[in-house]
C-alpha positions as CSV (number, residue, x, y, z in Angstrom):
1,M,-110.6,124.6,104.1
2,T,-113.0,126.6,101.6
3,I,-114.5,123.2,100.0
4,A,-115.3,122.1,103.5
5,V,-117.2,125.3,104.3
6,V,-119.0,125.2,101.1
7,I,-120.0,121.5,101.7
8,L,-121.3,122.3,105.0
9,S,-123.3,125.4,103.9
10,V,-125.1,123.2,101.3
11,L,-125.7,120.5,103.8
12,L,-127.1,123.1,106.2
13,L,-129.3,124.6,103.5
14,V,-130.6,121.0,102.8
15,A,-131.2,120.4,106.5
16,V,-133.1,123.7,107.0
17,Y,-135.2,123.0,103.9
18,Y,-136.3,119.6,105.3
19,V,-137.0,121.0,108.9
20,I,-139.3,123.7,107.5
21,R,-140.9,121.0,105.1
22,F,-141.6,118.8,107.9
23,G,-142.7,121.6,110.3
24,L,-145.4,122.6,107.9
25,I,-146.6,118.9,107.5
26,I,-146.7,118.6,111.2
27,A,-148.6,122.0,111.3
28,R,-151.4,120.6,108.7
29,I,-151.7,117.3,110.6
30,E,-152.3,119.0,113.8
31,E,-155.0,121.1,112.1
32,G,-156.6,118.3,110.7
33,I,-156.7,116.4,114.1
34,E,-158.1,119.5,115.9
35,D,-160.9,119.7,113.1
36,A,-161.6,116.1,113.7
37,L,-161.8,116.3,117.4
38,E,-164.3,119.2,117.0
39,V,-166.6,116.9,114.6
40,L,-166.3,114.0,117.3
41,D,-167.1,116.4,119.9
42,G,-170.2,117.2,118.1
43,S,-171.1,113.7,117.5
44,Y,-170.7,112.7,120.9
45,A,-173.1,115.4,122.1
46,S,-175.7,114.5,119.5
47,I,-175.5,110.8,120.4
48,G,-175.8,111.9,124.1
49,K,-179.0,113.9,123.4
50,I,-180.6,111.0,121.5
51,L,-179.8,108.6,124.3
52,E,-181.4,110.8,126.8
53,R,-184.8,110.7,125.0
54,P,-187.4,108.2,126.5
55,L,-188.1,105.3,124.3
56,F,-191.7,104.9,123.3
57,F,-191.5,101.9,121.2
58,D,-190.5,98.8,122.9
59,S,-189.1,96.3,120.4
60,A,-185.9,94.2,120.4
61,E,-184.8,96.0,117.1
62,V,-185.2,99.6,118.8
63,R,-183.5,98.3,121.9
64,S,-180.6,96.9,119.7
65,V,-180.2,100.3,117.8
66,L,-180.2,102.2,121.2
67,N,-177.6,99.9,122.5
68,E,-175.4,100.2,119.3
69,L,-175.8,104.2,119.8
70,G,-174.4,103.8,123.3
71,R,-171.5,101.8,122.0
72,A,-171.0,104.2,119.1
73,Q,-170.9,107.2,121.7
74,N,-168.3,105.2,123.9
75,A,-166.3,104.6,120.6
76,V,-166.4,108.3,119.8
77,L,-165.1,109.1,123.5
78,I,-162.3,106.6,123.1
79,A,-161.3,108.0,119.7
80,A,-161.3,111.5,120.9
81,S,-159.3,110.7,124.0
82,A,-156.7,108.8,122.0
83,M,-156.3,111.7,119.6
84,S,-156.0,114.3,122.4
85,A,-153.8,112.4,124.9
86,E,-150.7,114.0,125.7
87,V,-147.4,112.2,125.7
88,Q,-146.6,111.4,129.4
89,P,-142.8,111.2,130.1
90,D,-141.5,107.8,131.3
91,D,-140.6,107.5,135.0
92,D,-137.2,105.9,133.9
93,E,-136.2,109.1,131.9
94,E,-136.7,111.4,135.0
95,S,-134.2,109.7,137.1
């Protein structure tokens, strides 16, 4: 009986160690994602300001760069939305 208690105690300590370790890893990852979202938000705003300015030089190259900036702005929005999306519960699990 004593051996079983000792073995279970050791297993409990190992499990607690890994739970704390993985919790800290998740917290660091979450902080990194929040920092990245702040940077993406700033980039999105900067690109939006650039796109609002009137164009004084009407060449194909300038129009192409402007179109690419618009695509980059959309990509930033998609990336930020994907990173901040909340997990939605499935309808099947609620039943």
